[in-house]
Structure formats: C-alpha cells, structure tokens
Residue frames as qw, qx, qy, qz and C-alpha x, y, z in Angstrom:
[[0.002, -0.893, -0.449, 0.029, -0.03, -0.07, -0.01],
 [0.383, 0.267, 0.001, 0.884, 1.31, 3.46, -0.92],
 [0.192, -0.714, -0.507, 0.443, 0.07, 6.02, 1.75],
 [0.313, 0.592, 0.286, 0.686, -0.83, 9.42, 0.29],
 [0.259, -0.666, 0.188, -0.674, -1.65, 11.10, 3.59],
 [0.133, 0.082, -0.849, 0.505, -1.29, 10.12, 7.21],
 [0.291, -0.567, -0.764, -0.100, -4.46, 9.13, 9.10],
 [0.000, 0.136, -0.256, 0.957, -6.44, 11.97, 10.73],
 [0.028, 0.515, 0.818, -0.253, -9.69, 12.67, 12.27],
 [0.063, 0.565, 0.441, 0.694, -12.34, 14.86, 10.54],
 [0.150, -0.136, 0.269, -0.942, -14.08, 17.84, 12.08],
 [0.252, 0.338, 0.815, -0.398, -17.45, 17.22, 13.62],
 [0.246, 0.007, -0.464, -0.851, -20.33, 17.34, 11.15],
 [0.684, 0.008, 0.129, -0.718, -24.08, 16.67, 10.97],
 [0.382, -0.065, 0.922, 0.008, -24.75, 12.88, 11.21],
 [0.414, 0.118, -0.502, -0.750, -26.43, 11.75, 8.02],
 [0.437, -0.116, -0.888, -0.087, -27.89, 8.60, 9.82],
 [0.363, -0.505, -0.667, 0.411, -29.02, 9.71, 13.35],
 [0.009, -0.800, -0.257, -0.543, -30.91, 13.00, 13.60],
 [0.433, -0.884, 0.050, -0.169, -29.48, 15.37, 16.19],
 [0.840, -0.355, 0.182, 0.367, -26.03, 13.52, 16.27],
 [0.232, 0.871, -0.381, -0.205, -22.70, 14.73, 15.18],
 [0.982, 0.098, 0.102, 0.128, -20.34, 12.51, 13.24],
 [0.052, -0.803, 0.556, 0.209, -16.56, 12.19, 12.92],
 [0.965, 0.259, 0.012, 0.042, -14.48, 9.73, 10.86],
 [0.507, -0.568, 0.520, 0.387, -10.91, 8.65, 10.89],
 [0.788, 0.598, 0.143, -0.017, -9.55, 8.68, 7.30],
 [0.307, -0.547, 0.546, 0.556, -6.45, 8.65, 5.01],
 [0.705, 0.619, -0.115, -0.327, -5.80, 8.34, 1.28],
 [0.493, -0.404, 0.737, 0.228, -3.86, 5.50, -0.25],
 [0.717, 0.508, -0.295, -0.375, -3.18, 3.77, -3.58],
 [0.480, 0.432, -0.764, 0.005, -1.52, 0.55, -4.75],
 [0.626, -0.338, 0.492, -0.502, -3.45, -1.60, -2.22],
 [0.201, 0.213, -0.945, -0.146, -2.78, -5.30, -2.22],
 [0.634, -0.297, -0.553, -0.451, -5.54, -7.82, -1.85],
 [0.608, -0.317, -0.647, 0.335, -4.40, -9.04, 1.56],
 [0.147, -0.038, -0.308, 0.939, -4.19, -5.40, 2.77],
 [0.441, -0.250, -0.283, -0.814, -7.82, -4.81, 1.58],
 [0.674, -0.370, -0.637, -0.048, -8.86, -7.88, 3.71],
 [0.459, -0.194, -0.520, 0.694, -7.12, -6.32, 6.75],
 [0.074, -0.084, 0.062, -0.992, -8.74, -3.03, 6.31],
 [0.589, -0.294, -0.465, -0.592, -12.20, -4.50, 5.88],
 [0.656, -0.298, -0.675, 0.158, -11.62, -6.69, 8.91],
 [0.336, -0.185, -0.367, 0.848, -10.75, -3.51, 10.97],
 [0.098, 0.728, 0.569, -0.370, -13.95, -1.74, 10.03],
 [0.078, -0.444, 0.306, 0.839, -12.56, 0.42, 7.23],
 [0.598, 0.650, 0.469, -0.029, -14.51, 1.39, 4.11],
 [0.343, -0.340, 0.369, 0.794, -13.23, 3.10, 0.92],
 [0.538, 0.793, 0.258, -0.125, -14.28, 5.24, -2.04],
 [0.537, 0.784, -0.202, 0.237, -11.53, 5.29, -4.47],
 [0.511, 0.388, -0.488, 0.592, -8.41, 6.38, -2.71],
 [0.302, -0.516, 0.251, -0.761, -10.31, 7.58, 0.33],
 [0.537, -0.160, -0.813, 0.161, -10.30, 5.14, 3.29],
 [0.272, -0.440, 0.226, -0.826, -12.50, 5.85, 6.31],
 [0.475, -0.362, -0.798, 0.077, -14.23, 4.52, 9.52],
 [0.340, -0.817, -0.261, -0.386, -16.30, 6.09, 12.13],
 [0.534, -0.034, -0.478, 0.697, -14.70, 7.75, 15.00],
 [0.295, -0.689, -0.291, -0.595, -17.69, 9.55, 16.73],
 [0.015, -0.278, 0.620, -0.734, -17.59, 10.96, 20.21],
 [0.394, 0.013, 0.610, -0.687, -19.88, 9.06, 22.58],
 [0.788, 0.325, 0.134, -0.506, -21.41, 6.92, 19.76],
 [0.096, -0.348, 0.883, 0.299, -20.62, 3.49, 18.26],
 [0.698, 0.339, 0.493, -0.393, -23.93, 2.61, 16.63],
 [0.623, 0.653, -0.299, -0.308, -22.50, 2.55, 13.10],
 [0.646, -0.375, 0.661, 0.065, -21.40, -1.06, 12.98],
 [0.235, 0.419, -0.766, -0.427, -19.57, -2.89, 10.21],
 [0.801, 0.069, 0.469, -0.366, -21.72, -5.92, 9.02],
 [0.253, 0.434, -0.768, -0.397, -20.56, -8.87, 6.94],
 [0.912, 0.023, 0.032, -0.409, -22.04, -12.10, 5.79],
 [0.449, -0.410, 0.787, 0.102, -20.42, -15.56, 6.22],
 [0.518, 0.390, -0.495, -0.579, -20.50, -16.67, 2.58],
 [0.221, 0.189, -0.955, -0.049, -20.03, -20.45, 3.19],
 [0.079, 0.273, 0.854, -0.436, -22.95, -20.64, 5.51],
 [0.323, 0.293, 0.088, -0.896, -25.32, -18.48, 3.51],
 [0.174, 0.335, 0.883, 0.281, -28.60, -19.81, 1.91],
 [0.165, -0.181, -0.183, -0.952, -31.19, -17.52, 0.46],
 [0.355, 0.226, 0.631, -0.652, -34.45, -17.01, 2.22],
 [0.387, 0.493, 0.777, 0.059, -37.75, -17.82, 0.54],
 [0.198, 0.913, 0.173, -0.312, -38.29, -14.24, -0.34],
 [0.131, -0.680, 0.541, 0.477, -34.74, -13.93, -1.73],
 [0.417, 0.052, 0.854, 0.308, -35.26, -17.00, -3.91],
 [0.361, 0.756, 0.535, -0.109, -38.40, -15.30, -5.38],
 [0.090, 0.903, -0.127, -0.400, -36.37, -12.29, -6.23],
 [0.274, -0.389, 0.761, 0.441, -33.72, -14.46, -8.00],
 [0.401, 0.348, 0.814, 0.236, -36.36, -16.26, -10.02],
 [0.244, 0.862, 0.328, -0.301, -38.11, -12.91, -10.83],
 [0.106, 0.893, -0.291, -0.327, -34.91, -11.57, -12.32],
 [0.769, -0.130, 0.576, 0.243, -33.67, -14.65, -14.09],
 [0.625, 0.683, 0.304, 0.226, -33.73, -12.80, -17.34],
 [0.024, -0.976, 0.211, 0.039, -31.01, -10.33, -16.26],
 [0.829, 0.320, -0.208, 0.408, -27.37, -10.83, -17.38],
 [0.482, -0.858, 0.149, 0.091, -24.69, -10.09, -14.83],
 [0.764, 0.458, -0.208, 0.403, -21.03, -9.40, -15.74],
 [0.565, -0.757, 0.082, 0.317, -17.92, -8.58, -13.69],
 [0.632, 0.606, -0.025, 0.482, -14.95, -6.50, -14.85],
 [0.493, -0.184, -0.248, 0.813, -12.13, -4.40, -13.47],
 [0.027, -0.782, -0.346, 0.517, -12.97, -0.89, -12.54],
 [0.306, 0.192, 0.455, 0.814, -13.42, 1.17, -15.77],
 [0.185, 0.500, 0.297, -0.792, -15.37, 4.46, -15.95],
 [0.158, 0.331, 0.741, 0.563, -18.15, 4.60, -18.48],
 [0.217, -0.135, -0.033, -0.966, -20.56, 7.47, -19.13],
 [0.591, -0.361, -0.623, -0.364, -23.56, 4.97, -18.84],
 [0.489, -0.273, -0.650, 0.514, -22.49, 4.62, -15.14],
 [0.087, -0.110, -0.268, 0.953, -22.78, 8.24, -14.34],
 [0.383, -0.160, -0.362, -0.834, -26.04, 8.66, -16.18],
 [0.646, -0.337, -0.667, -0.153, -27.60, 5.78, -14.27],
 [0.414, -0.228, -0.544, 0.693, -26.05, 7.04, -11.00],
 [0.095, 0.000, 0.103, -0.990, -27.65, 10.42, -11.47],
 [0.546, -0.270, -0.510, -0.607, -31.09, 8.91, -12.41],
 [0.633, -0.278, -0.691, 0.209, -30.89, 6.72, -9.27],
 [0.328, -0.169, -0.442, 0.817, -29.77, 9.50, -6.95],
 [0.188, -0.155, -0.110, -0.964, -32.28, 11.99, -8.08],
 [0.633, -0.313, -0.557, -0.436, -35.10, 9.57, -7.47],
 [0.751, -0.395, -0.521, 0.090, -34.02, 8.49, -4.11],
 [0.618, -0.382, -0.320, 0.607, -31.71, 10.89, -2.29],
 [0.053, 0.978, 0.192, -0.064, -32.69, 14.47, -3.40],
 [0.154, 0.936, -0.289, 0.130, -29.49, 16.48, -2.70],
 [0.647, -0.588, 0.485, -0.019, -27.49, 13.79, -1.13],
 [0.876, 0.213, 0.323, 0.286, -25.33, 12.80, -4.07],
 [0.327, -0.431, 0.372, 0.754, -22.42, 13.97, -6.23],
 [0.555, 0.678, 0.446, -0.183, -23.81, 15.78, -9.15],
 [0.261, 0.841, -0.375, -0.289, -20.75, 16.66, -11.05],
 [0.947, 0.285, -0.150, -0.012, -19.29, 14.06, -13.46],
 [0.467, 0.579, -0.531, 0.407, -15.65, 14.73, -12.52],
 [0.386, -0.490, 0.564, -0.541, -16.23, 14.76, -8.90],
 [0.930, -0.006, 0.133, -0.343, -18.06, 11.47, -9.39],
 [0.818, 0.438, -0.341, 0.152, -15.10, 10.01, -11.22],
 [0.210, 0.577, -0.595, 0.519, -12.64, 11.20, -8.63],
 [0.614, -0.383, 0.396, -0.565, -14.79, 9.76, -5.81],
 [0.910, 0.019, 0.321, -0.261, -15.45, 6.23, -7.16],
 [0.886, 0.460, 0.028, 0.042, -13.08, 5.51, -10.09],
 [0.059, 0.804, -0.581, 0.110, -9.58, 6.12, -8.90],
 [0.938, 0.024, -0.344, -0.038, -8.16, 2.60, -9.30],
 [0.327, -0.737, 0.539, -0.245, -6.22, 1.40, -6.27],
 [0.131, 0.405, -0.905, -0.017, -5.70, -2.22, -7.17],
 [0.123, 0.125, 0.946, -0.274, -8.74, -4.07, -5.68],
 [0.459, 0.330, 0.257, -0.784, -11.86, -2.71, -7.34],
 [0.185, 0.249, 0.879, 0.363, -14.42, -4.53, -9.54],
 [0.460, 0.144, -0.018, -0.876, -17.58, -3.50, -11.21],
 [0.294, 0.274, 0.915, -0.035, -20.66, -5.71, -11.35],
 [0.267, 0.205, -0.244, -0.909, -23.01, -4.79, -14.29],
 [0.387, 0.335, 0.824, -0.243, -26.63, -5.84, -14.81],
 [0.151, 0.195, -0.489, -0.837, -28.29, -5.91, -18.22],
 [0.464, 0.415, 0.707, -0.337, -31.89, -6.40, -19.28],
 [0.625, 0.677, 0.383, 0.070, -32.55, -6.70, -23.05],
 [0.652, 0.362, 0.051, 0.664, -29.10, -5.29, -23.78],
 [0.055, -0.836, -0.023, -0.545, -29.65, -2.24, -21.60],
 [0.336, 0.127, -0.637, 0.682, -27.66, -1.34, -18.44],
 [0.489, -0.659, -0.370, -0.435, -30.15, -1.32, -15.55],
 [0.633, -0.767, 0.092, -0.047, -27.86, -1.53, -12.57],
 [0.694, 0.444, -0.433, 0.365, -24.26, -1.66, -11.45],
 [0.681, -0.731, -0.033, 0.033, -22.09, -2.01, -8.37],
 [0.333, 0.709, -0.524, 0.334, -18.68, -1.01, -7.32],
 [0.936, -0.336, -0.105, 0.015, -16.89, -3.59, -5.29],
 [0.023, -0.747, 0.652, -0.127, -13.63, -4.20, -3.44],
 [0.976, 0.006, -0.214, -0.031, -12.13, -7.68, -3.70],
 [0.346, -0.713, 0.604, -0.089, -9.47, -8.97, -1.25],
 [0.217, 0.291, -0.926, -0.107, -7.94, -12.37, -1.11],
 [0.107, -0.227, -0.955, 0.158, -10.78, -13.63, 1.09],
 [0.115, 0.578, 0.545, -0.597, -13.42, -10.90, 0.98],
 [0.164, 0.466, 0.544, 0.678, -15.80, -9.01, -1.24],
 [0.061, -0.466, -0.441, 0.765, -17.13, -5.63, -0.21],
 [0.198, 0.731, 0.560, 0.337, -20.09, -3.71, -1.59],
 [0.275, -0.144, -0.100, 0.945, -19.05, -0.06, -1.94],
 [0.332, 0.352, 0.075, -0.872, -21.99, 1.35, -3.96],
 [0.275, 0.277, 0.889, 0.241, -24.90, -0.03, -5.88],
 [0.244, 0.338, -0.062, -0.907, -27.03, 1.80, -8.35],
 [0.265, 0.308, 0.888, 0.216, -30.16, 0.81, -10.27],
 [0.116, -0.239, -0.404, -0.875, -32.79, 2.21, -12.53],
 [0.231, 0.122, 0.596, -0.759, -35.57, 3.50, -10.37],
 [0.564, 0.151, -0.233, -0.778, -38.10, 2.96, -13.15],
 [0.765, -0.028, -0.606, -0.216, -38.00, -0.81, -12.58],
 [0.168, -0.500, 0.625, -0.576, -37.90, -0.70, -8.80],
 [0.844, -0.167, 0.162, -0.483, -40.41, -3.39, -8.38],
 [0.860, 0.267, -0.429, 0.073, -37.83, -6.00, -9.46],
 [0.747, -0.655, 0.101, 0.048, -35.95, -5.47, -6.10],
 [0.708, 0.613, -0.224, 0.269, -32.73, -4.73, -7.80],
 [0.138, -0.764, 0.503, -0.380, -30.90, -3.61, -4.70],
 [0.798, -0.269, 0.489, -0.228, -31.54, -7.13, -3.07],
 [0.906, 0.406, 0.099, 0.061, -30.95, -8.91, -6.43],
 [0.409, 0.787, -0.385, 0.256, -27.57, -7.14, -6.84],
 [0.360, -0.626, 0.617, -0.313, -26.41, -8.23, -3.39],
 [0.912, -0.010, 0.380, -0.152, -27.58, -11.84, -4.03],
 [0.840, 0.519, -0.042, 0.149, -25.62, -12.03, -7.25],
 [0.197, 0.771, -0.510, 0.326, -22.59, -10.52, -5.70],
 [0.612, -0.425, 0.622, -0.242, -22.71, -13.01, -2.80],
 [0.943, 0.265, 0.201, -0.010, -23.06, -15.78, -5.50],
 [0.540, 0.737, -0.323, 0.247, -19.87, -14.32, -7.09],
 [0.250, -0.687, 0.587, -0.349, -18.13, -14.36, -3.69],
 [0.839, -0.190, 0.467, -0.206, -19.10, -18.04, -3.23],
 [0.859, 0.508, 0.039, 0.041, -17.96, -19.01, -6.68],
 [0.428, 0.711, -0.389, 0.399, -14.61, -17.46, -5.96],
 [0.760, -0.265, -0.502, 0.317, -14.19, -19.20, -2.47],
 [0.054, 0.465, -0.271, 0.841, -14.27, -15.89, -0.59],
 [0.316, -0.231, -0.830, 0.398, -15.12, -16.09, 3.03],
 [0.002, 0.625, 0.524, -0.579, -17.10, -12.86, 3.70],
 [0.135, 0.600, 0.493, 0.616, -19.26, -10.44, 1.92],
 [0.204, -0.296, -0.367, 0.858, -19.12, -6.89, 3.49],
 [0.092, 0.725, 0.631, 0.259, -22.45, -4.95, 3.42],
 [0.084, 0.646, -0.018, 0.759, -21.08, -1.72, 4.81],
 [0.020, -0.079, 0.627, -0.775, -22.28, -0.13, 8.01],
 [0.412, -0.507, -0.706, -0.273, -25.55, -0.98, 9.84],
 [0.088, -0.162, 0.443, -0.877, -27.44, 1.08, 12.33],
 [0.043, 0.325, 0.926, -0.188, -30.31, -0.64, 14.12],
 [0.162, 0.640, 0.474, -0.582, -32.61, 2.41, 14.18],
 [0.147, 0.476, -0.416, -0.761, -31.84, 3.50, 10.60],
 [0.777, 0.334, 0.412, -0.340, -34.68, 2.03, 8.35],
 [0.581, 0.708, -0.311, -0.256, -32.82, 2.51, 5.14],
 [0.141, 0.534, -0.833, 0.046, -30.17, 0.05, 6.37],
 [0.756, -0.133, 0.463, -0.443, -32.80, -2.57, 7.56],
 [0.903, 0.338, -0.160, -0.214, -32.36, -4.69, 4.43],
 [0.268, 0.582, -0.743, 0.193, -28.74, -5.64, 5.47],
 [0.435, -0.288, 0.732, -0.439, -30.18, -7.68, 8.32],
 [0.892, 0.236, 0.088, -0.376, -31.90, -10.03, 5.80],
 [0.725, 0.462, -0.509, 0.038, -28.66, -11.64, 4.82],
 [0.658, -0.526, 0.464, -0.275, -27.72, -14.30, 7.31],
 [0.617, -0.659, -0.261, 0.342, -25.65, -15.67, 9.11],
 [0.313, 0.805, -0.102, 0.494, -24.02, -12.31, 9.61],
 [0.631, -0.339, -0.303, 0.629, -21.36, -10.79, 12.04],
 [0.067, 0.948, 0.082, 0.300, -21.04, -7.26, 13.26],
 [0.550, 0.327, -0.381, 0.667, -17.76, -5.51, 14.38],
 [0.539, -0.766, -0.316, 0.154, -17.51, -4.65, 18.08],
 [0.300, 0.824, -0.174, 0.448, -15.56, -1.39, 18.18],
 [0.466, -0.771, 0.336, -0.274, -14.81, -1.58, 21.82],
 [0.787, -0.333, 0.514, 0.077, -13.32, -5.15, 21.73],
 [0.286, 0.659, -0.550, -0.426, -12.17, -4.90, 18.11],
 [0.234, -0.047, 0.966, 0.098, -13.69, -8.31, 17.26],
 [0.471, -0.014, -0.533, -0.702, -16.32, -9.72, 14.99],
 [0.291, 0.006, 0.829, -0.477, -19.34, -11.22, 16.70],
 [0.033, -0.384, -0.868, -0.313, -22.30, -13.32, 15.53],
 [0.213, -0.125, 0.051, -0.968, -25.22, -11.01, 15.42],
 [0.008, -0.241, -0.956, 0.167, -27.83, -12.84, 17.30],
 [0.265, 0.503, 0.362, -0.739, -30.31, -10.05, 17.16],
 [0.445, 0.485, -0.345, -0.669, -30.38, -10.03, 13.42],
 [0.316, 0.190, -0.901, -0.230, -30.02, -13.88, 13.05],
 [0.279, 0.081, 0.819, -0.495, -32.76, -14.84, 15.41]]
C-alpha cells in the first residue's frame, strides 16, 4: 500500500444517519493496495471510496457497525429465492473498474429519485470519488434486453468482497434490484471461494439500512473489543 496522507480525524459534522447527532471519522488516502491489505482494512472496520479510506470515530457513539455475511454458510431465504427467480432474465457481468458514461447517467437517475440532494452531481467529482483505481476494485453490471439497468462498485481482497456502492434504474424498482444485486454479488463471492461479503455499516434504528439484516448468518464488528461477533439479534 502506498500512503498518500497520514491518518487523521475529521471535524465534527451533522450525522447523516441519526438526527441530532454529530459524526466524525478517521480517514486517510492510499493507492496501490494489495488484496491482503484490503482484507485487513475491511476486517478492522474500514470502508473506501477510491483512494479515500475511512471509518467512524464519533464522540460517545458506536452505533454505526460494520456488518458482513459468512459466505460459506449463506442460503437465500424464501423471499430472496423469489427475487432471484423474478430476475432470471437479467445478465450479470464482472470486470475491473473502468469508468463509462453510462454509469454516471444511471447514477444520476438513481440518486435524483432516491436521495434528493445527497449525491455527487458533477461528473468529474463522481469519477474522482469512485473511479480512482487502487488495485482491488471490480464492477458488477446488470443488463436487461441489452440495456444497463444496474451496477455495483466492489472491493475484492484475497478472502473478501465488499459492496461499496450499488445503483439501479428506479423505473424498474419493483424488481427489487438492490437485493438482487447483493444476491448475485454473494453468488460471485461463493464461486470465488471468498469467506465474507461486506455490506457496509448498519445502524439498528436506521430504516434504510434494515435490508442488510436479511442476509444471514452475519457478523457485526465490536468497536470496543475490536472483534467480529455473531449478530444474534439479526440472526434470530
């Protein structure tokens, strides 16, 4: 790994997940990341967008928990099987991280429909945020009748796959493409003998993160003890 900056702590800012809270994060920039280094960063609760590596460092709050799926033990639920069957006509491809204008167009369409102002709306800023190749990124692309309808940006280590960002066409939201995307990426992880699929951060009271609890058996990271623990609450 080539460090571009030393780790530091951000200034307090409004928390995007819990109303009334302030958030801070530890962060640094790096490139030339090896697969085993990616595994280590993920195992310590780090996330990344391009060269930007970060993890929560909030004062008096540890609710933002990294969550991961144990790939070898995973079996889709009845509802997840229905989603797979419903989308059996979708073709899925994986490739190294390469920027394409179709990605940005779909990203803007998805973001405007779902996040109002909470997105990067400048193409160059978007490229700088997500497409600076550091050695471990992949793209999953989903096509229906030859048209790109969804894509995901992923980090792949020696033993892990991490979902960084997933975008889909909001016009076909009834297909449950967010869940379908995760299911196909889990399938990819299983086919490549990877041990864990990282779903990002999970906060119990945040409804937009509730879908992450449907992928079981899962583990959450205990910030205090720096250990991964079986999430009995989510797995019960």
